[in-house]
ZAKOL-289355 format. One line per field, with one value per residue (C-alpha): x, y, z. Coordinates in Angstrom, 1 decimal. Example, Ala and Ser with C-alpha at 12.3 -4.5 7.8 and 13.67 -1.06 7.14 Angstrom:
! residues 2
east	c(12.3 / 13.7) .
north	c(-4.5 / -1.1) .
up	c(7.8 / 7.1) .
! end
This chain:
! residues 220
east	c(-34.1 / -30.8 / -27.5 / -25.0 / -22.8 / -25.6 / -25.4 / -21.5 / -21.7 / -23.8 / -22.3 / -18.8 / -20.8 / -22.0 / -18.2 / -15.9 / -14.8 / -11.3 / -8.7 / -9.6 / -13.5 / -13.1 / -10.8 / -13.8 / -16.5 / -17.0 / -17.0 / -19.8 / -22.1 / -21.6 / -22.9 / -26.0 / -26.7 / -28.2 / -31.5 / -32.2 / -33.8 / -30.7 / -28.2 / -30.4 / -30.9 / -27.0 / -26.0 / -25.6 / -23.5 / -21.4 / -20.7 / -20.0 / -17.4 / -15.7 / -16.1 / -14.9 / -11.8 / -10.9 / -10.7 / -13.4 / -15.9 / -14.3 / -15.0 / -18.9 / -18.7 / -18.0 / -20.6 / -23.1 / -22.8 / -20.3 / -22.0 / -25.6 / -27.2 / -30.3 / -28.1 / -26.3 / -25.6 / -26.1 / -29.2 / -30.2 / -29.2 / -32.8 / -35.0 / -33.1 / -30.7 / -28.5 / -31.3 / -29.9 / -32.0 / -29.5 / -26.8 / -29.0 / -30.4 / -26.5 / -25.6 / -28.8 / -27.6 / -24.2 / -25.8 / -27.4 / -24.0 / -22.6 / -25.2 / -24.8 / -21.1 / -20.3 / -17.5 / -17.3 / -13.6 / -14.5 / -14.2 / -17.5 / -20.4 / -23.0 / -25.5 / -23.5 / -25.5 / -22.7 / -21.5 / -25.0 / -25.5 / -21.7 / -23.7 / -26.8 / -24.5 / -23.5 / -27.1 / -29.4 / -31.9 / -34.9 / -32.8 / -31.5 / -34.6 / -36.3 / -33.5 / -33.5 / -37.5 / -37.0 / -34.5 / -35.9 / -38.3 / -34.8 / -33.3 / -36.2 / -36.2 / -32.7 / -33.3 / -35.9 / -33.6 / -31.0 / -33.5 / -34.3 / -30.6 / -30.3 / -27.5 / -26.9 / -26.2 / -30.0 / -29.9 / -27.8 / -30.5 / -33.5 / -31.9 / -32.1 / -35.4 / -36.3 / -35.0 / -36.9 / -39.9 / -41.5 / -43.2 / -41.6 / -43.3 / -42.9 / -40.5 / -41.5 / -38.9 / -36.5 / -36.1 / -34.0 / -30.1 / -29.4 / -25.4 / -24.7 / -27.1 / -25.8 / -22.0 / -23.4 / -24.6 / -22.2 / -19.4 / -17.1 / -15.2 / -11.6 / -12.6 / -13.7 / -17.3 / -19.0 / -21.1 / -18.4 / -20.9 / -20.6 / -22.4 / -23.6 / -26.6 / -26.5 / -29.3 / -30.2 / -32.9 / -35.1 / -33.0 / -35.5 / -34.8 / -38.3 / -39.9 / -41.7 / -45.2 / -45.3 / -44.1 / -44.0 / -42.8 / -39.0 / -36.9 / -35.6) .
north	c(25.0 / 27.1 / 26.2 / 29.0 / 27.7 / 28.4 / 32.0 / 32.0 / 29.9 / 32.3 / 35.3 / 33.9 / 34.1 / 37.2 / 38.6 / 39.7 / 36.5 / 35.7 / 32.5 / 31.6 / 31.5 / 29.5 / 26.8 / 26.8 / 26.2 / 22.3 / 23.3 / 26.0 / 23.4 / 20.6 / 23.1 / 24.1 / 20.5 / 19.8 / 22.0 / 20.8 / 24.1 / 26.4 / 24.5 / 24.7 / 28.4 / 28.8 / 26.2 / 28.5 / 30.7 / 28.1 / 26.9 / 30.3 / 30.7 / 27.3 / 28.0 / 31.6 / 33.1 / 34.9 / 38.4 / 37.8 / 36.7 / 39.8 / 42.3 / 40.8 / 41.0 / 44.9 / 45.9 / 43.8 / 45.5 / 48.2 / 50.5 / 49.3 / 51.2 / 49.2 / 45.9 / 47.2 / 45.4 / 47.4 / 47.2 / 50.6 / 51.8 / 50.6 / 52.2 / 55.5 / 56.1 / 58.9 / 60.7 / 61.4 / 58.6 / 56.4 / 57.1 / 56.7 / 53.4 / 52.3 / 53.4 / 51.4 / 48.3 / 48.7 / 49.1 / 45.9 / 44.0 / 45.4 / 44.4 / 40.9 / 41.1 / 41.2 / 43.4 / 43.9 / 43.8 / 44.5 / 47.9 / 47.8 / 49.6 / 47.6 / 47.2 / 45.4 / 41.9 / 39.6 / 41.6 / 40.9 / 37.2 / 36.7 / 38.2 / 36.1 / 33.0 / 33.9 / 34.4 / 32.4 / 30.7 / 32.7 / 35.7 / 34.7 / 34.3 / 37.5 / 39.6 / 37.8 / 38.5 / 41.8 / 42.5 / 39.7 / 42.9 / 44.4 / 41.1 / 40.0 / 43.6 / 43.2 / 39.7 / 40.7 / 43.7 / 41.0 / 38.6 / 41.4 / 41.7 / 38.0 / 37.5 / 34.0 / 36.2 / 36.9 / 32.9 / 33.6 / 36.3 / 34.0 / 31.5 / 34.2 / 34.9 / 30.9 / 31.0 / 33.7 / 32.5 / 36.4 / 36.7 / 39.6 / 42.7 / 45.4 / 48.4 / 51.7 / 54.0 / 55.3 / 58.8 / 61.0 / 61.3 / 63.8 / 63.0 / 67.2 / 66.5 / 63.7 / 65.5 / 67.7 / 65.5 / 62.6 / 64.6 / 63.4 / 59.9 / 58.7 / 59.2 / 62.4 / 61.5 / 58.8 / 60.4 / 59.2 / 57.7 / 59.1 / 56.2 / 58.4 / 56.6 / 55.0 / 52.7 / 50.6 / 51.6 / 49.4 / 48.5 / 49.7 / 47.3 / 48.7 / 52.3 / 53.2 / 52.9 / 51.5 / 47.7 / 45.0 / 46.2 / 46.9 / 44.4 / 45.4) .
up	c(-9.6 / -8.1 / -9.0 / -8.8 / -11.5 / -13.6 / -12.9 / -13.5 / -16.7 / -18.4 / -16.7 / -18.3 / -21.8 / -21.6 / -20.9 / -23.5 / -25.7 / -24.4 / -25.1 / -21.2 / -21.9 / -25.3 / -23.6 / -20.8 / -23.6 / -22.9 / -18.9 / -19.9 / -21.7 / -19.1 / -16.4 / -18.6 / -19.5 / -16.0 / -18.2 / -21.7 / -22.0 / -21.0 / -23.0 / -26.0 / -25.7 / -25.9 / -28.3 / -31.3 / -29.3 / -28.1 / -31.4 / -32.8 / -30.0 / -30.6 / -34.4 / -34.9 / -34.8 / -31.7 / -33.3 / -35.5 / -32.4 / -30.3 / -33.1 / -33.0 / -29.5 / -29.8 / -32.5 / -30.8 / -26.9 / -27.3 / -30.6 / -30.0 / -27.0 / -27.1 / -26.4 / -23.7 / -20.6 / -18.1 / -16.7 / -15.9 / -18.8 / -20.2 / -17.5 / -16.8 / -19.6 / -18.1 / -16.2 / -12.8 / -11.2 / -13.2 / -10.6 / -7.5 / -8.8 / -9.1 / -5.4 / -4.1 / -6.1 / -4.7 / -1.4 / -1.9 / -3.0 / 0.3 / 2.6 / 1.5 / 1.6 / -1.7 / -2.7 / -6.4 / -7.9 / -11.9 / -12.6 / -14.4 / -13.1 / -10.9 / -13.2 / -15.3 / -16.1 / -15.9 / -12.9 / -11.7 / -12.1 / -10.1 / -7.1 / -7.6 / -7.7 / -4.1 / -3.1 / -1.5 / -3.6 / -2.7 / -3.0 / -5.9 / -7.2 / -5.9 / -7.3 / -10.8 / -10.5 / -10.8 / -13.3 / -15.9 / -17.5 / -18.5 / -19.5 / -21.7 / -23.2 / -24.1 / -25.6 / -27.8 / -29.0 / -29.6 / -31.6 / -34.1 / -34.8 / -35.2 / -32.6 / -30.7 / -27.6 / -27.3 / -26.3 / -23.2 / -22.0 / -23.2 / -20.6 / -17.7 / -18.5 / -17.8 / -15.0 / -13.5 / -11.2 / -12.4 / -16.0 / -17.7 / -18.7 / -21.4 / -20.4 / -20.8 / -23.0 / -20.9 / -20.8 / -22.7 / -22.1 / -19.6 / -19.3 / -18.2 / -15.6 / -14.2 / -14.3 / -12.5 / -9.8 / -9.7 / -11.1 / -13.8 / -13.7 / -14.6 / -18.2 / -17.6 / -19.3 / -17.5 / -14.0 / -11.0 / -8.4 / -4.9 / -2.2 / 0.3 / 1.8 / 5.1 / 4.6 / 1.8 / -0.6 / -2.9 / -5.9 / -8.9 / -12.1 / -13.2 / -13.5 / -10.5 / -11.0 / -14.0 / -13.2 / -10.3 / -7.0 / -6.7 / -4.7 / -0.9) .
! end
């Protein structure tokens, strides 16, 4: 089932809680209600967001995603860590976006899950399924870590996994962080810490959501 609104609804739930998200919860529930599996998976989070004080759910979000790298919503973090290969993978993903006429306006890195889901919502069904099927291994990995932490956000990732035509496989451990090498390769970002991406490829390279040679074929 390909419904662009489902991707947008799940993307919204993975974003930092703001008043407009809380106000849109009934609409999000209605979108996901077309599939009983989806709405059941996210119902605990919907109830938590609706019943909690905004400041509390915001603090929970920061604790879950910003202070725990194993829950990171940046896909390549779980594959490459801060290895130089992560920067190249993001360059390739930017090229993939551009090839489909998608120009992200967000300041987030291109492998940020909500941004990736916005992109899927604009793709044709076959293309969205292909890309989701390639990323599902990372999404399932993050879902598992969230389940271990008892987080209601696990349901959103589990909902995405249920939409994939590909069964997830375990991830290998990402390489040791190598920020110094990444900074040398890409230069410092605006904050002086994160590598600054410098897209230089004149063509679209494969987007590897899975370590080369250790999982399903990368998408093209």
